[in-house]
C-alpha positions in Angstrom: -0.5 -0.1 0.1 1.6 2.8 -0.7 0.6 5.9 1.6 1.4 10.1 -0.2 1.9 12.9 1.3 2.3 16.9 1.5 5.2 17.9 0.4 6.1 21.6 0.3 9.4 23.7 0.8 10.2 27.3 0.7 12.8 29.2 -1.2 13.8 32.8 0.4 17.3 34.7 -0.5 20.0 34.0 -2.7 21.1 30.9 -3.0 18.8 29.7 -0.8 18.8 25.6 -0.9 17.1 22.8 0.8 17.4 19.1 0.5 14.5 15.8 0.3 16.9 13.3 1.4 14.3 10.7 3.7 17.5 8.2 3.9 19.4 10.8 6.0 16.7 11.7 8.3 16.4 7.7 9.4 18.5 8.2 12.1 14.9 8.1 14.7 17.0 11.0 17.3 13.7 13.0 17.6 11.9 10.3 17.8 9.3 10.6 15.4 8.8 7.1 13.0 10.8 7.7 10.1 9.3 4.7 7.7 13.2 2.9 8.3 12.9 0.0 5.2 9.8 1.8 3.1 10.9 2.7 0.0 10.1 7.1 -1.3 9.2 8.8 -4.5 8.8 13.2 -4.3 7.1 14.1 -7.4 6.8 18.2 -8.0 3.4 20.0 -9.1 4.5 23.6 -8.9 6.6 26.1 -8.1 5.0 29.5 -8.0 6.4 33.1 -6.1 5.2 34.1 -3.5 3.6 37.4 -3.2 6.8 39.1 -2.1 8.3 38.6 -4.8 9.9 41.5 -6.2 8.6 42.8 -9.6 10.8 42.5 -12.4 13.5 39.9 -11.0 14.1 37.0 -12.9 13.7 33.6 -10.1 15.6 30.5 -11.3 15.2 27.9 -9.7 17.7 24.8 -10.3 17.5 21.0 -8.9 20.4 18.7 -8.2 19.5 14.5 -8.6 20.9 11.1 -9.8 19.9 10.3 -13.2 21.2 7.5 -14.7 24.6 8.2 -15.4 25.5 10.3 -12.2 24.1 13.2 -10.7 22.2 16.0 -12.7 22.1 19.0 -12.3 18.9 21.6 -14.2 17.1 24.4 -14.1 13.2 23.6 -13.5 11.8 26.8 -13.6 12.0 30.4 -14.5 9.5 32.7 -12.1 9.2 36.4 -13.0 6.7 38.5 -11.0 3.7 39.8 -13.6 4.7 37.6 -16.5 5.5 33.3 -15.2 4.5 34.1 -11.4 4.2 29.8 -11.5 4.7 27.2 -13.8 3.2 23.3 -13.7 6.0 20.9 -13.1 5.2 17.1 -13.5 8.9 15.3 -11.8 9.5 12.5 -10.3 12.4 11.8 -7.7 12.8 7.8 -7.0 16.0 8.5 -5.3 17.2 10.7 -2.7 19.1 12.8 -1.8 17.2 16.0 -4.3 18.5 19.6 -3.9 16.1 22.1 -5.0 18.2 25.4 -5.3 17.4 29.2 -6.4 20.4 30.0 -8.7 19.3 33.4 -9.6 16.9 36.1 -7.7 15.6 36.3 -4.4 12.3 34.4 -4.5 10.4 33.3 -2.7 9.4 30.4 -4.5 7.8 28.0 -2.8 7.6 24.8 -4.3 4.5 22.0 -4.1 4.4 18.6 -5.1 4.0 14.5 -2.5 6.1 12.1 -1.5 5.0 8.8 -1.7 5.6 6.3 1.2 5.4 2.8 -0.2 5.5 -0.8 1.5 8.6 -2.7 1.7 10.5 -3.7 -1.2 9.7 -7.3 -0.2 5.6 -5.8 -0.8 6.1 -4.8 -3.9 7.7 -8.1 -5.1 4.9 -9.6 -4.2 2.8 -7.4 -5.4 4.0 -7.4 -8.8 3.9 -11.7 -8.5 0.2 -11.4 -8.1 0.5 -8.8 -11.5 2.1 -11.1 -13.4 0.4 -14.1 -12.5 -3.3 -11.6 -13.3 -1.7 -10.3 -16.5 -1.0 -14.4 -17.5 -4.4 -15.6 -16.7 -5.5 -12.4 -18.6 -3.9 -13.5 -22.0 -4.8 -17.3 -21.4 -8.4 -16.5 -21.5 -7.8 -13.9 -24.8 -6.0 -17.1 -26.6 -9.4 -19.1 -25.7 -10.6 -20.5 -29.4 -13.3 -18.1 -30.7 -16.1 -20.0 -32.6 -16.7 -19.2 -36.3 -19.8 -18.8 -37.5 -20.5 -19.7 -40.6 -21.8 -17.7 -43.7 -25.0 -17.6 -45.1 -25.1 -17.7 -48.6 -28.1 -17.1 -50.5 
């Protein structure tokens, strides 16, 4: 079963930065349950300027995350009050850490999305096995012989 939680951060000030790394926080030193052993995924849906943003100031939001061939740094949003105050995103980050940085401008830039908290890996494997079995059953049903209809001759 997958749980979903709201994720939101605000970057304000030159070179403001925030890191999403739930694995790093699993030390449980603050007494909170960090869901040790659970898979987590971050999905970012929107970036928007706060009403205090300076008109005409360009704000560049950059993300650094792990790609297939190593770390990747890339801008994901260019925001300017009065022109583009918000942008819809659909970014998925399955592997922490993910670092958001305001590389230009002073913000505030709000980043909104959700954090998916999955079951333990064994549960995902069991679910994948069940889905595979269902697919095989569906394929067997499709391969069942069909009766041919005779054409009527006139």
